[in-house]
Backbone of each chain as ProteinMPNN parsed JSONL, in Angstrom:
{"seq_chain_A": "XXXXXXXXXXXXXXXXXXXXXXXXXXXXXXXXXXXXXXXXXXXXXXXXXXXXXXXXXXXXXXXXXXXXXXXXXXXXXXXXXXXXXXXXXXXXXXXXXXXXXXXXXXXXX", "coords_chain_A": {"N_chain_A": [[-0.251, -13.02, -6.808], [1.743, -10.557, -8.415], [5.299, -10.464, -9.211], [7.438, -8.153, -7.58], [9.994, -7.24, -7.62], [12.41, -8.018, -9.984], [15.162, -9.836, -11.148], [17.57, -10.841, -13.539], [20.318, -12.87, -14.377], [23.368, -14.119, -15.87], [25.532, -16.728, -15.055], [28.91, -17.761, -15.365], [29.188, -20.631, -15.03], [28.421, -24.058, -14.104], [25.053, -25.269, -13.241], [25.268, -26.681, -10.774], [27.574, -25.656, -9.617], [26.818, -22.984, -9.52], [24.726, -23.211, -7.754], [26.066, -23.735, -5.357], [27.26, -21.254, -4.948], [24.98, -19.655, -4.729], [23.85, -20.634, -2.408], [25.643, -19.811, -0.568], [25.65, -17.455, 1.816], [26.962, -14.982, 1.643], [26.645, -13.305, -0.55], [24.153, -12.28, -0.378], [24.234, -10.719, 1.823], [26.353, -9.497, 4.477], [26.899, -11.623, 6.025], [25.574, -14.766, 7.217], [23.076, -17.397, 7.282], [21.929, -19.982, 5.372], [19.624, -22.298, 5.394], [19.133, -25.735, 4.293], [16.789, -27.059, 4.436], [13.329, -27.195, 3.974], [11.199, -25.095, 5.86], [13.025, -24.651, 7.83], [14.819, -22.221, 9.822], [16.684, -19.317, 9.033], [19.128, -16.697, 8.564], [20.179, -13.439, 7.411], [22.606, -10.989, 7.474], [22.849, -7.603, 6.753], [23.496, -4.194, 5.651], [21.057, -3.133, 6.362], [20.382, -4.399, 8.663], [19.423, -7.365, 10.474], [18.013, -9.854, 8.523], [15.48, -12.038, 9.094], [14.798, -15.333, 8.166], [12.687, -17.833, 6.657], [12.877, -20.952, 5.25], [11.267, -22.006, 2.3], [11.153, -23.622, -0.066], [13.307, -26.099, -1.36], [15.085, -27.085, -4.008], [17.395, -28.874, -5.174], [20.085, -27.477, -7.024], [18.275, -26.179, -8.643], [16.174, -24.552, -7.554], [15.451, -22.191, -5.007], [13.594, -21.077, -2.384], [12.503, -18.625, -0.148], [10.995, -16.892, 2.655], [11.351, -13.698, 4.069], [12.1, -11.186, 6.604], [12.77, -8.061, 8.231], [13.028, -6.508, 11.506], [11.744, -4.075, 11.182], [10.623, -4.03, 8.682], [8.424, -4.929, 5.984], [7.414, -8.355, 5.536], [8.571, -10.512, 2.908], [8.602, -12.613, -0.038], [11.179, -14.482, -1.481], [12.289, -15.772, -4.505], [14.553, -17.872, -6.02], [15.768, -18.969, -8.996], [17.443, -21.448, -10.925], [18.717, -22.016, -14.12], [19.939, -24.186, -16.519], [22.154, -23.147, -19.121], [23.611, -24.162, -21.616], [27.025, -24.206, -21.018], [26.71, -22.416, -19.09], [24.804, -20.702, -16.473], [21.599, -19.565, -15.994], [20.31, -17.224, -13.755], [17.447, -16.465, -12.031], [15.789, -14.089, -10.185], [13.286, -13.227, -7.899], [11.402, -10.96, -5.916], [8.68, -10.582, -3.822], [6.208, -8.813, -1.962], [4.592, -10.234, 0.904], [1.119, -10.812, 1.346], [-1.222, -9.226, 3.611], [-2.722, -11.1, 5.061], [-1.114, -13.378, 4.863], [1.049, -12.522, 6.348], [0.03, -12.533, 8.945], [-0.246, -15.248, 9.471], [2.336, -15.976, 9.508], [3.639, -15.263, 11.813], [5.531, -13.348, 11.857], [5.683, -9.812, 12.371]], "CA_chain_A": [[0.296, -11.669, -6.849], [2.884, -10.476, -9.326], [6.603, -10.118, -8.642], [7.646, -6.724, -7.48], [11.36, -7.001, -8.083], [12.873, -9.16, -10.764], [16.519, -9.683, -11.671], [18.085, -12.023, -14.221], [21.732, -12.76, -14.71], [23.959, -15.389, -16.28], [26.81, -17.004, -14.412], [29.721, -18.61, -16.241], [29.487, -21.91, -14.38], [27.316, -25.019, -14.188], [24.053, -25.077, -12.188], [25.663, -27.184, -9.451], [28.494, -24.656, -9.044], [26.027, -21.789, -9.227], [23.954, -23.55, -6.552], [26.946, -23.535, -4.199], [27.408, -19.813, -4.738], [23.694, -19.111, -4.285], [23.604, -21.06, -1.018], [26.607, -19.144, 0.3], [24.887, -16.229, 2.081], [27.735, -13.735, 1.617], [26.231, -12.392, -1.634], [22.897, -11.637, 0.048], [24.569, -9.761, 2.865], [27.73, -9.651, 4.942], [27.036, -12.865, 6.762], [24.259, -15.352, 7.401], [22.923, -18.846, 7.278], [20.821, -20.379, 4.5], [19.42, -23.738, 5.598], [18.767, -26.529, 3.123], [15.573, -27.811, 4.743], [12.128, -26.36, 4.015], [10.68, -24.904, 7.209], [14.11, -24.259, 8.73], [15.025, -20.783, 9.942], [18.033, -18.814, 8.813], [19.233, -15.241, 8.684], [21.185, -12.749, 6.605], [22.845, -9.657, 8.018], [23.44, -6.614, 5.837], [23.494, -2.844, 6.226], [19.728, -2.832, 6.908], [20.17, -5.148, 9.897], [19.311, -8.807, 10.271], [16.793, -10.376, 7.913], [15.185, -13.399, 9.555], [14.139, -15.99, 7.043], [12.189, -19.206, 6.761], [13.011, -21.583, 3.939], [10.009, -22.596, 1.834], [11.377, -24.706, -1.034], [14.69, -26.371, -1.735], [15.129, -28.042, -5.104], [18.834, -28.753, -5.398], [20.567, -27.011, -8.327], [17.206, -25.624, -9.465], [15.247, -23.562, -7.002], [15.53, -21.931, -3.568], [12.564, -20.082, -2.071], [12.355, -18.334, 1.274], [10.388, -15.603, 2.988], [12.177, -13.042, 5.074], [11.66, -9.891, 7.108], [13.548, -7.489, 9.326], [12.091, -6.078, 12.543], [10.918, -2.922, 10.809], [10.245, -4.03, 7.274], [7.388, -5.9, 5.634], [7.916, -9.63, 5.041], [8.431, -10.748, 1.478], [9.058, -13.925, -0.49], [12.233, -14.421, -2.496], [12.435, -17.007, -5.281], [15.765, -17.877, -6.837], [15.71, -20.12, -9.887], [18.638, -21.69, -11.72], [18.37, -22.682, -15.361], [21.158, -24.435, -17.295], [22.208, -22.527, -20.453], [24.89, -24.677, -22.101], [27.953, -24.331, -19.892], [26.425, -21.32, -18.167], [23.578, -20.878, -15.706], [20.808, -18.34, -15.838], [19.723, -17.081, -12.424], [16.319, -15.549, -12.037], [15.478, -13.763, -8.79], [12.159, -12.315, -7.733], [10.98, -10.701, -4.537], [7.345, -9.974, -3.781], [5.734, -8.705, -0.583], [3.52, -11.143, 1.288], [-0.04, -9.991, 1.681], [-1.44, -9.042, 5.045], [-3.171, -12.37, 5.667], [0.035, -14.272, 4.986], [1.874, -12.027, 7.456], [-0.556, -12.943, 10.216], [0.014, -16.664, 9.706], [3.778, -16.179, 9.597], [4.218, -14.987, 13.106], [6.271, -12.088, 11.741], [4.827, -8.63, 12.565]], "C_chain_A": [[1.581, -11.634, -7.686], [4.175, -10.143, -8.583], [6.731, -8.607, -8.578], [9.043, -6.382, -7.984], [11.816, -8.236, -8.832], [14.27, -8.862, -11.3], [16.907, -10.976, -12.389], [19.55, -11.812, -14.531], [22.233, -14.12, -15.16], [25.308, -15.553, -15.622], [27.585, -17.975, -15.294], [30.16, -19.873, -15.506], [28.254, -22.798, -14.47], [26.294, -24.741, -13.08], [24.519, -25.579, -10.814], [26.682, -26.251, -8.79], [27.741, -23.4, -8.637], [25.238, -21.997, -7.931], [24.796, -23.33, -5.29], [27.13, -22.052, -3.886], [26.128, -19.203, -4.181], [23.451, -19.434, -2.81], [24.644, -20.515, -0.033], [26.06, -17.736, 0.579], [25.655, -14.922, 1.902], [27.395, -12.814, 0.44], [24.954, -11.65, -1.257], [23.139, -10.561, 1.087], [26.008, -9.979, 3.285], [27.959, -11.053, 5.489], [25.652, -13.497, 6.875], [24.276, -16.854, 7.37], [21.722, -19.176, 6.412], [20.626, -21.884, 4.626], [18.931, -24.429, 4.328], [17.469, -27.304, 3.321], [14.367, -26.875, 4.746], [11.583, -26.29, 5.445], [11.747, -24.44, 8.184], [14.3, -22.74, 8.714], [16.48, -20.414, 9.723], [18.05, -17.31, 8.974], [20.285, -14.717, 7.723], [21.366, -11.368, 7.236], [23.45, -8.766, 6.944], [23.307, -5.237, 6.46], [22.126, -2.429, 6.772], [19.472, -3.525, 8.247], [20.092, -6.629, 9.592], [17.967, -9.132, 9.631], [16.614, -11.793, 8.443], [14.428, -14.096, 8.45], [13.683, -17.411, 7.386], [12.228, -19.799, 5.359], [11.68, -22.23, 3.545], [10.23, -23.771, 0.895], [12.864, -24.847, -1.312], [14.667, -27.447, -2.812], [16.563, -27.953, -5.626], [19.193, -28.445, -6.847], [19.487, -26.351, -9.185], [16.461, -24.45, -8.848], [15.407, -23.439, -5.492], [14.543, -20.799, -3.267], [12.512, -19.866, -0.567], [11.539, -17.063, 1.451], [11.24, -14.996, 4.082], [11.599, -11.707, 5.479], [12.696, -9.383, 8.094], [12.536, -7.033, 10.374], [11.218, -4.924, 12.09], [10.587, -2.884, 9.326], [9.263, -5.158, 6.974], [7.998, -7.209, 5.142], [7.677, -9.798, 3.544], [8.941, -12.145, 1.147], [10.088, -13.736, -1.593], [12.317, -15.779, -3.186], [13.674, -16.884, -6.144], [15.726, -19.14, -7.682], [16.975, -20.215, -10.726], [18.241, -22.47, -12.959], [19.643, -22.919, -16.163], [21.066, -23.812, -18.688], [23.532, -22.963, -21.062], [25.834, -24.841, -20.925], [27.793, -23.166, -18.91], [25.119, -21.586, -17.418], [22.855, -19.55, -15.603], [20.168, -18.354, -14.446], [18.589, -16.071, -12.526], [15.867, -15.35, -10.595], [14.227, -12.894, -8.764], [11.838, -12.149, -6.26], [9.613, -10.048, -4.589], [6.863, -9.911, -2.338], [4.629, -9.721, -0.317], [2.308, -10.296, 1.63], [-0.297, -10.047, 3.182], [-1.888, -10.328, 5.732], [-2.003, -13.325, 5.879], [0.928, -13.833, 6.14], [1.37, -12.54, 8.786], [-0.209, -14.401, 10.508], [1.501, -16.956, 9.848], [4.312, -16.068, 11.003], [5.188, -13.823, 13.056], [5.294, -10.999, 12.126], [5.498, -7.736, 13.556]], "O_chain_A": [[2.388, -12.563, -7.658], [4.149, -9.611, -7.473], [6.197, -7.883, -9.419], [9.251, -5.384, -8.674], [11.63, -9.362, -8.37], [14.529, -7.784, -11.833], [16.612, -12.071, -11.91], [19.971, -10.716, -14.9], [21.615, -15.146, -14.877], [26.131, -14.637, -15.626], [27.013, -18.886, -15.893], [31.353, -20.147, -15.379], [27.178, -22.348, -14.863], [26.608, -24.066, -12.1], [24.197, -24.966, -9.796], [26.671, -26.07, -7.573], [27.976, -22.826, -7.574], [25.1, -21.082, -7.119], [24.307, -22.809, -4.287], [27.153, -21.644, -2.725], [26.164, -18.355, -3.289], [22.917, -18.615, -2.062], [24.54, -20.726, 1.175], [26.013, -16.908, -0.33], [25.059, -13.849, 2.0], [27.813, -11.656, 0.432], [24.695, -10.547, -1.739], [22.361, -9.616, 1.221], [26.795, -10.573, 2.549], [29.063, -11.594, 5.424], [24.651, -12.817, 6.648], [25.325, -17.497, 7.424], [20.616, -18.707, 6.68], [21.375, -22.661, 4.033], [18.392, -23.797, 3.419], [17.09, -28.112, 2.473], [14.378, -25.863, 5.448], [11.517, -27.3, 6.146], [11.431, -23.897, 9.242], [13.986, -22.067, 7.732], [17.389, -21.112, 10.171], [17.088, -16.72, 9.467], [21.167, -15.453, 7.279], [20.39, -10.666, 7.499], [24.439, -9.128, 6.306], [23.038, -5.115, 7.655], [22.034, -1.484, 7.556], [18.456, -3.268, 8.894], [20.622, -7.097, 8.584], [16.915, -8.735, 10.134], [17.484, -12.646, 8.267], [13.516, -13.52, 7.858], [14.223, -18.074, 8.271], [11.688, -19.231, 4.41], [11.048, -22.913, 4.351], [9.576, -24.804, 1.032], [13.583, -23.862, -1.476], [14.274, -28.584, -2.555], [16.897, -27.07, -6.417], [18.675, -29.066, -7.775], [19.748, -25.998, -10.335], [16.151, -23.472, -9.53], [15.489, -24.441, -4.781], [14.646, -19.707, -3.824], [12.48, -20.829, 0.2], [11.405, -16.26, 0.527], [11.786, -15.709, 4.925], [10.728, -11.158, 4.804], [13.413, -10.167, 8.717], [11.329, -7.153, 10.167], [10.083, -4.788, 12.547], [10.303, -1.82, 8.777], [9.273, -6.202, 7.626], [8.989, -7.191, 4.413], [6.702, -9.286, 2.994], [9.625, -12.777, 1.953], [9.9, -12.941, -2.513], [12.407, -16.813, -2.524], [13.831, -15.925, -6.9], [15.658, -20.249, -7.151], [17.513, -19.206, -11.181], [17.52, -23.464, -12.871], [20.363, -21.967, -16.465], [20.04, -23.925, -19.358], [24.495, -22.197, -21.027], [25.51, -25.52, -19.951], [28.623, -22.959, -18.025], [24.421, -22.563, -17.689], [23.424, -18.543, -15.18], [19.574, -19.345, -14.021], [18.762, -14.968, -13.043], [15.597, -16.312, -9.877], [14.122, -11.932, -9.525], [11.986, -13.076, -5.464], [9.409, -9.075, -5.315], [7.082, -10.847, -1.57], [3.829, -10.03, -1.201], [2.447, -9.186, 2.145], [0.33, -10.813, 3.913], [-1.478, -10.61, 6.858], [-1.9, -13.989, 6.911], [1.501, -14.672, 6.835], [2.151, -12.933, 9.652], [0.088, -14.755, 11.648], [1.887, -18.051, 10.258], [5.312, -16.695, 11.352], [5.632, -13.349, 14.102], [4.101, -11.294, 12.197], [4.97, -6.674, 13.885]]}, "seq_chain_B": "XXXXXXXXXXXXXXXXXXXXXXXXXXXXXXXXXXXXXXXXXXXXXXXXXXXXXXXXXXXXXXXXXXXXXXXXXXXXXXXXXXXXXXXXXXXXXXXXXXXXXXXXXXXXXXXXXX", "coords_chain_B": {"N_chain_B": [[4.127, 1.567, 8.406], [5.116, -0.85, 7.151], [2.639, -2.105, 6.856], [1.314, -0.258, 5.253], [2.742, -0.497, 2.874], [2.311, -3.23, 2.098], [-0.452, -3.221, 1.841], [-0.787, -1.387, -0.232], [0.538, -2.664, -2.373], [-0.998, -4.984, -2.557], [-3.461, -3.862, -3.19], [-2.908, -2.729, -5.67], [-2.267, -4.885, -7.198], [-4.254, -5.923, -8.685], [-5.399, -5.694, -11.981], [-7.708, -4.262, -12.887], [-8.247, -2.612, -10.736], [-5.897, -1.186, -10.631], [-6.119, 0.231, -13.0], [-8.352, 1.837, -12.408], [-7.29, 3.353, -10.335], [-5.32, 4.742, -11.72], [-6.927, 6.282, -13.402], [-8.144, 7.896, -11.472], [-5.9, 9.271, -10.544], [-5.387, 10.898, -12.715], [-7.409, 12.698, -12.76], [-8.177, 15.736, -11.465], [-10.603, 16.48, -10.388], [-11.655, 14.196, -9.431], [-13.696, 11.162, -9.427], [-17.003, 9.786, -9.574], [-18.422, 6.596, -8.664], [-20.342, 5.926, -10.521], [-19.638, 7.51, -12.746], [-17.158, 6.358, -13.342], [-18.014, 3.864, -14.076], [-19.128, 4.224, -16.547], [-17.302, 4.001, -18.75], [-16.249, 1.459, -18.292], [-15.472, -2.07, -18.123], [-16.558, -3.54, -16.188], [-19.163, -3.948, -13.674], [-20.983, -1.254, -11.999], [-21.292, -1.837, -9.35], [-19.139, -3.578, -8.866], [-17.098, -1.779, -9.263], [-17.472, -0.04, -7.117], [-16.702, -1.723, -5.039], [-13.969, -2.119, -5.674], [-13.104, 0.517, -5.327], [-13.416, 0.768, -2.619], [-11.417, -0.951, -1.707], [-9.161, 0.44, -2.634], [-9.433, 2.708, -1.054], [-9.075, 1.663, 1.526], [-6.405, 0.999, 1.347], [-5.379, 3.427, 1.472], [-5.049, 4.741, -0.894], [-6.979, 6.155, -2.074], [-9.332, 8.762, -1.402], [-12.583, 9.855, -0.253], [-15.441, 11.955, -0.844], [-18.669, 12.833, 0.189], [-21.236, 13.723, -2.026], [-24.05, 15.083, -2.446], [-26.229, 12.613, -3.486], [-24.302, 10.981, -4.317], [-20.952, 9.557, -4.056], [-17.812, 10.972, -4.253], [-14.663, 10.085, -5.513], [-11.156, 10.462, -4.906], [-7.721, 10.389, -5.88], [-5.043, 9.653, -3.668], [-1.669, 10.374, -2.953], [0.196, 9.689, -1.046], [0.434, 7.1, 0.153], [1.172, 5.625, -2.072], [3.625, 6.791, -2.609], [5.113, 5.999, -0.381], [5.197, 3.264, -0.879], [6.695, 3.27, -3.232], [9.169, 4.153, -2.378], [9.924, 2.051, -0.742], [10.166, 0.115, -2.709], [12.271, 1.175, -4.246], [14.397, 1.077, -2.417], [14.649, -1.699, -2.07], [15.306, -2.44, -4.666], [17.837, -1.315, -5.022], [19.255, -2.787, -3.123], [19.112, -5.356, -4.271], [20.523, -4.989, -6.648], [23.057, -4.665, -5.612], [23.437, -7.174, -4.443], [23.284, -8.924, -6.653], [25.526, -8.097, -8.074], [27.489, -8.887, -6.252], [27.183, -11.669, -6.27], [27.882, -12.285, -8.919], [30.519, -11.425, -8.851], [31.608, -13.202, -6.994], [31.428, -15.674, -8.36], [33.043, -15.137, -10.561], [35.533, -14.727, -9.33], [36.015, -17.332, -8.255], [36.087, -18.913, -10.554], [38.287, -17.825, -11.892], [40.284, -18.353, -10.106], [40.321, -21.114, -10.215], [41.101, -21.425, -12.852], [43.718, -20.487, -12.705], [44.906, -22.485, -11.298], [45.08, -24.581, -13.052]], "CA_chain_B": [[4.964, 1.581, 7.196], [5.032, -2.17, 6.515], [1.256, -2.346, 6.476], [1.002, 0.601, 4.121], [3.35, -1.06, 1.667], [1.66, -4.453, 1.622], [-1.801, -2.855, 1.38], [-0.689, -0.733, -1.542], [0.851, -3.659, -3.405], [-2.159, -5.866, -2.707], [-4.505, -3.103, -3.884], [-2.535, -2.457, -7.056], [-1.95, -6.124, -7.918], [-5.38, -6.228, -9.565], [-5.314, -4.771, -13.117], [-8.866, -3.361, -12.947], [-8.074, -1.614, -9.673], [-4.781, -0.327, -11.038], [-6.68, 1.117, -14.021], [-9.202, 2.827, -11.731], [-6.402, 4.25, -9.59], [-4.689, 5.63, -12.707], [-7.938, 7.271, -13.803], [-8.299, 8.859, -10.368], [-4.701, 10.113, -10.509], [-5.396, 11.858, -13.814], [-8.528, 13.629, -12.672], [-8.151, 16.551, -10.249], [-11.945, 16.57, -9.821], [-12.076, 12.88, -8.983], [-14.778, 10.499, -10.155], [-17.95, 8.974, -8.806], [-18.448, 5.213, -9.162], [-21.188, 5.934, -11.721], [-18.83, 8.037, -13.853], [-16.133, 5.36, -13.694], [-18.668, 2.696, -14.674], [-19.54, 4.547, -17.915], [-16.422, 3.379, -19.75], [-15.562, 0.308, -17.7], [-16.037, -3.354, -18.563], [-17.17, -4.2, -15.024], [-20.363, -3.272, -13.188], [-20.81, -0.174, -11.034], [-21.15, -2.472, -8.041], [-17.754, -4.061, -8.774], [-16.248, -0.59, -9.14], [-17.602, 0.422, -5.728], [-15.846, -2.602, -4.207], [-12.567, -1.785, -5.956], [-12.814, 1.822, -4.724], [-13.268, 0.533, -1.173], [-10.072, -1.508, -1.488], [-8.216, 1.547, -2.812], [-9.554, 3.586, 0.114], [-8.446, 0.961, 2.661], [-4.956, 1.066, 1.153], [-5.089, 4.859, 1.522], [-4.719, 5.224, -2.235], [-8.072, 7.03, -2.483], [-10.213, 9.302, -0.361], [-13.874, 10.136, -0.86], [-16.303, 12.971, -0.25], [-20.064, 12.683, -0.213], [-21.683, 14.832, -2.868], [-25.462, 14.77, -2.672], [-26.508, 11.18, -3.356], [-23.138, 10.239, -4.814], [-19.686, 9.726, -3.352], [-16.769, 11.264, -5.227], [-13.366, 9.517, -5.093], [-9.942, 11.164, -5.343], [-6.478, 9.658, -5.612], [-4.066, 10.262, -2.764], [-0.404, 9.816, -3.43], [1.143, 9.432, 0.036], [0.674, 5.662, 0.301], [1.918, 5.176, -3.255], [5.003, 7.262, -2.467], [5.745, 5.101, 0.591], [5.456, 1.997, -1.558], [7.755, 3.368, -4.233], [10.425, 4.237, -1.625], [10.197, 0.656, -0.353], [10.597, -0.574, -3.919], [13.576, 1.695, -4.636], [15.379, 0.528, -1.465], [14.858, -3.12, -2.392], [15.962, -2.547, -5.973], [19.255, -1.023, -4.801], [19.834, -3.934, -2.406], [19.278, -6.496, -5.192], [21.629, -4.68, -7.57], [24.284, -4.925, -4.86], [23.571, -8.63, -4.256], [23.571, -9.554, -7.951], [26.933, -7.8, -8.365], [28.313, -9.714, -5.355], [27.104, -13.055, -6.746], [28.701, -12.354, -10.138], [31.921, -11.27, -8.453], [31.995, -14.45, -6.338], [31.616, -16.712, -9.371], [34.2, -14.739, -11.359], [36.718, -14.999, -8.506], [36.316, -18.753, -8.088], [36.48, -19.508, -11.84], [39.647, -17.4, -12.252], [41.189, -19.078, -9.204], [40.443, -22.467, -10.738], [41.871, -21.293, -14.079], [45.123, -20.303, -12.334], [45.429, -23.752, -10.785], [45.273, -25.524, -14.147]], "C_chain_B": [[4.848, 0.264, 6.454], [3.622, -2.436, 6.011], [0.86, -1.511, 5.278], [1.497, -0.039, 2.843], [2.598, -2.29, 1.185], [0.224, -4.181, 1.179], [-1.766, -2.25, -0.017], [-0.417, -1.763, -2.637], [-0.328, -4.605, -3.635], [-3.241, -5.146, -3.507], [-4.174, -2.945, -5.362], [-2.18, -3.72, -7.842], [-3.079, -6.506, -8.874], [-5.417, -5.216, -10.712], [-6.494, -3.797, -13.204], [-8.696, -2.221, -11.945], [-6.96, -0.633, -10.037], [-5.277, 0.702, -12.067], [-7.534, 2.217, -13.396], [-8.34, 3.845, -10.996], [-5.731, 5.239, -10.55], [-5.671, 6.698, -13.192], [-8.118, 8.337, -12.727], [-7.115, 9.824, -10.323], [-4.753, 11.227, -11.556], [-6.498, 12.907, -13.696], [-8.496, 14.439, -11.376], [-9.532, 16.654, -9.589], [-12.469, 15.224, -9.329], [-13.166, 12.294, -9.858], [-15.752, 9.892, -9.157], [-17.914, 7.567, -9.409], [-19.264, 5.145, -10.451], [-20.398, 6.429, -12.934], [-17.793, 7.011, -14.311], [-16.751, 4.168, -14.417], [-19.026, 2.936, -16.14], [-18.644, 3.905, -18.968], [-15.601, 2.228, -19.152], [-16.231, -0.977, -18.176], [-16.653, -4.105, -17.385], [-18.326, -3.352, -14.498], [-20.023, -2.151, -12.201], [-20.565, -0.745, -9.634], [-19.716, -2.976, -7.814], [-16.812, -2.875, -8.56], [-16.296, -0.039, -7.712], [-16.708, -0.409, -4.815], [-14.366, -2.292, -4.414], [-12.178, -0.46, -5.291], [-12.662, 1.695, -3.209], [-11.882, -0.021, -0.854], [-9.008, -0.408, -1.612], [-8.251, 2.493, -1.602], [-8.883, 2.973, 1.337], [-6.927, 1.028, 2.569], [-4.473, 2.52, 1.185], [-4.604, 5.391, 0.176], [-5.805, 6.168, -2.738], [-8.793, 7.567, -1.252], [-11.537, 9.616, -1.033], [-14.593, 11.255, -0.115], [-17.72, 12.724, -0.728], [-20.492, 13.937, -0.954], [-23.127, 14.55, -3.23], [-25.696, 13.285, -2.462], [-25.305, 10.335, -3.755], [-21.926, 10.447, -3.915], [-18.611, 9.933, -4.413], [-15.418, 10.801, -4.686], [-12.203, 10.281, -5.705], [-8.724, 10.289, -5.039], [-5.667, 10.4, -4.552], [-2.726, 9.64, -3.119], [0.544, 9.406, -2.308], [1.476, 7.94, 0.17], [1.491, 5.131, -0.87], [3.377, 5.596, -3.161], [5.775, 6.391, -1.477], [6.128, 3.787, -0.075], [6.603, 2.127, -2.548], [9.121, 3.555, -3.568], [10.874, 2.84, -1.219], [10.813, -0.083, -1.533], [12.009, -0.131, -4.323], [14.674, 1.139, -3.728], [15.702, -0.92, -1.798], [15.632, -3.282, -3.697], [17.464, -2.314, -5.82], [19.933, -2.21, -4.118], [20.063, -5.108, -3.36], [20.367, -6.243, -6.218], [22.957, -5.017, -6.902], [24.522, -6.437, -4.736], [23.945, -9.335, -5.559], [25.042, -9.325, -8.319], [27.846, -8.68, -7.513], [28.33, -11.171, -5.81], [27.978, -13.243, -7.983], [30.188, -12.299, -9.804], [32.44, -12.581, -7.84], [32.29, -15.548, -7.341], [32.861, -16.41, -10.207], [35.494, -15.057, -10.614], [37.045, -16.479, -8.462], [36.665, -19.403, -9.43], [37.891, -19.073, -12.219], [40.675, -18.09, -11.353], [41.434, -20.499, -9.734], [41.295, -22.469, -12.015], [43.362, -21.206, -13.78], [45.759, -21.605, -11.881], [45.784, -24.723, -11.904], [46.66, -25.464, -14.763]], "O_chain_B": [[4.522, 0.244, 5.267], [3.425, -2.924, 4.898], [0.156, -1.987, 4.387], [0.772, -0.119, 1.851], [2.277, -2.395, 0.001], [-0.271, -4.824, 0.253], [-2.601, -2.559, -0.867], [-1.051, -1.744, -3.692], [-0.618, -4.981, -4.771], [-3.864, -5.735, -4.391], [-5.063, -3.019, -6.211], [-1.83, -3.638, -9.019], [-2.881, -7.323, -9.774], [-5.46, -4.011, -10.465], [-6.305, -2.633, -13.555], [-8.953, -1.054, -12.241], [-7.057, 0.57, -9.791], [-4.911, 1.876, -12.017], [-7.457, 3.378, -13.796], [-8.616, 5.044, -11.025], [-5.59, 6.422, -10.237], [-5.306, 7.86, -13.37], [-8.229, 9.525, -13.027], [-7.282, 11.023, -10.1], [-4.251, 12.331, -11.342], [-6.516, 13.886, -14.442], [-8.759, 13.895, -10.303], [-9.631, 16.885, -8.384], [-13.604, 15.131, -8.862], [-13.518, 12.854, -10.896], [-15.376, 9.531, -8.042], [-17.435, 7.374, -10.526], [-18.922, 4.397, -11.367], [-20.477, 5.844, -14.014], [-17.577, 6.819, -15.508], [-16.111, 3.539, -15.259], [-19.21, 1.984, -16.898], [-19.128, 3.339, -19.948], [-14.424, 2.054, -19.466], [-17.395, -0.978, -18.578], [-17.209, -5.189, -17.564], [-18.447, -2.176, -14.84], [-18.925, -2.106, -11.645], [-19.764, -0.229, -8.854], [-19.155, -2.825, -6.729], [-15.859, -2.953, -7.784], [-15.273, 0.378, -7.169], [-16.041, 0.125, -3.929], [-13.602, -2.211, -3.453], [-11.075, -0.322, -4.762], [-11.881, 2.419, -2.591], [-11.251, 0.373, 0.127], [-8.08, -0.333, -0.807], [-7.216, 3.012, -1.184], [-8.206, 3.668, 2.095], [-6.24, 1.103, 3.588], [-3.297, 2.796, 0.952], [-3.849, 6.361, 0.112], [-5.597, 6.897, -3.708], [-8.855, 6.916, -0.21], [-11.612, 9.643, -2.261], [-14.381, 11.47, 1.078], [-17.949, 12.441, -1.904], [-20.16, 15.057, -0.566], [-23.401, 13.857, -4.21], [-25.402, 12.751, -1.393], [-25.294, 9.12, -3.554], [-21.878, 11.385, -3.12], [-18.514, 9.157, -5.363], [-15.07, 11.088, -3.54], [-12.251, 10.694, -6.864], [-8.71, 9.545, -4.058], [-5.617, 11.63, -4.547], [-2.671, 8.487, -3.545], [1.596, 8.829, -2.581], [2.643, 7.563, 0.285], [2.383, 4.3, -0.696], [4.268, 4.856, -3.579], [6.945, 6.078, -1.699], [7.223, 3.262, 0.129], [7.402, 1.202, -2.696], [10.136, 3.155, -4.138], [12.048, 2.491, -1.335], [11.81, -0.793, -1.406], [12.84, -0.958, -4.697], [15.751, 0.773, -4.2], [16.864, -1.325, -1.809], [16.499, -4.148, -3.817], [18.269, -3.028, -6.417], [21.043, -2.596, -4.485], [21.088, -5.783, -3.273], [21.065, -7.174, -6.622], [23.861, -5.574, -7.525], [25.643, -6.919, -4.9], [24.801, -10.219, -5.578], [25.718, -10.23, -8.808], [28.867, -9.165, -8.0], [29.365, -11.833, -5.745], [28.718, -14.221, -8.092], [31.003, -13.016, -10.384], [33.556, -13.014, -8.125], [33.276, -16.273, -7.205], [33.638, -17.311, -10.523], [36.437, -15.592, -11.197], [38.205, -16.863, -8.612], [37.454, -20.347, -9.461], [38.632, -19.86, -12.808], [41.794, -18.375, -11.78], [42.552, -21.014, -9.716], [42.097, -23.375, -12.24], [44.179, -21.776, -14.504], [46.959, -21.823, -12.042], [46.66, -25.574, -11.75], [46.953, -26.21, -15.697]]}, "name": "protein", "num_of_chains": 2, "seq": "XXXXXXXXXXXXXXXXXXXXXXXXXXXXXXXXXXXXXXXXXXXXXXXXXXXXXXXXXXXXXXXXXXXXXXXXXXXXXXXXXXXXXXXXXXXXXXXXXXXXXXXXXXXXXXXXXXXXXXXXXXXXXXXXXXXXXXXXXXXXXXXXXXXXXXXXXXXXXXXXXXXXXXXXXXXXXXXXXXXXXXXXXXXXXXXXXXXXXXXXXXXXXXXXXXXXXXXXXXXXXXX"}
């Protein structure tokens, strides 16, 4: 399934610095916890409420993938990729809804 | 609400189905599967299946007309999906701005220390 939302930006720092910023949940919401272990559960709180998330992939300085959902919103998968661009880092973010079958196996609903 | 959105996105993730849905949207009189098959690259049978998926996602409704079934686009499910999309887009704009701000703050702080 194709991405539904896609954002790209360049940060004026190295991938390892960018990685630290990406893993600090305060940009995703007001507060939260982003675990570094695939399968681990975390959360992000913003004005929509608490998004509960499960980490899917952690590739240090390169890639962070999780699926998340709130109590009243459809679960989706978020992929954040970091790409070195000289002394800068390109960040590519995509969010796509999980299909109905995937929702059932998630335990979200 | 959640189910509507994921059904709509799943239904419209297929290019053939998206094309059929667009054709339905443009025709106030709807289409039968036979009519849609006339200028399609897939079989009538495949089109019938795609129309069933669109109907399940509430993107299309149908009325029996003699021996044929005529399909019409409905826009309510699509509107729900586009609201979902707009909300998410706004949230990501906010997050991207926060990430950029965070990096800018820490690089300028480091610059000041030098």
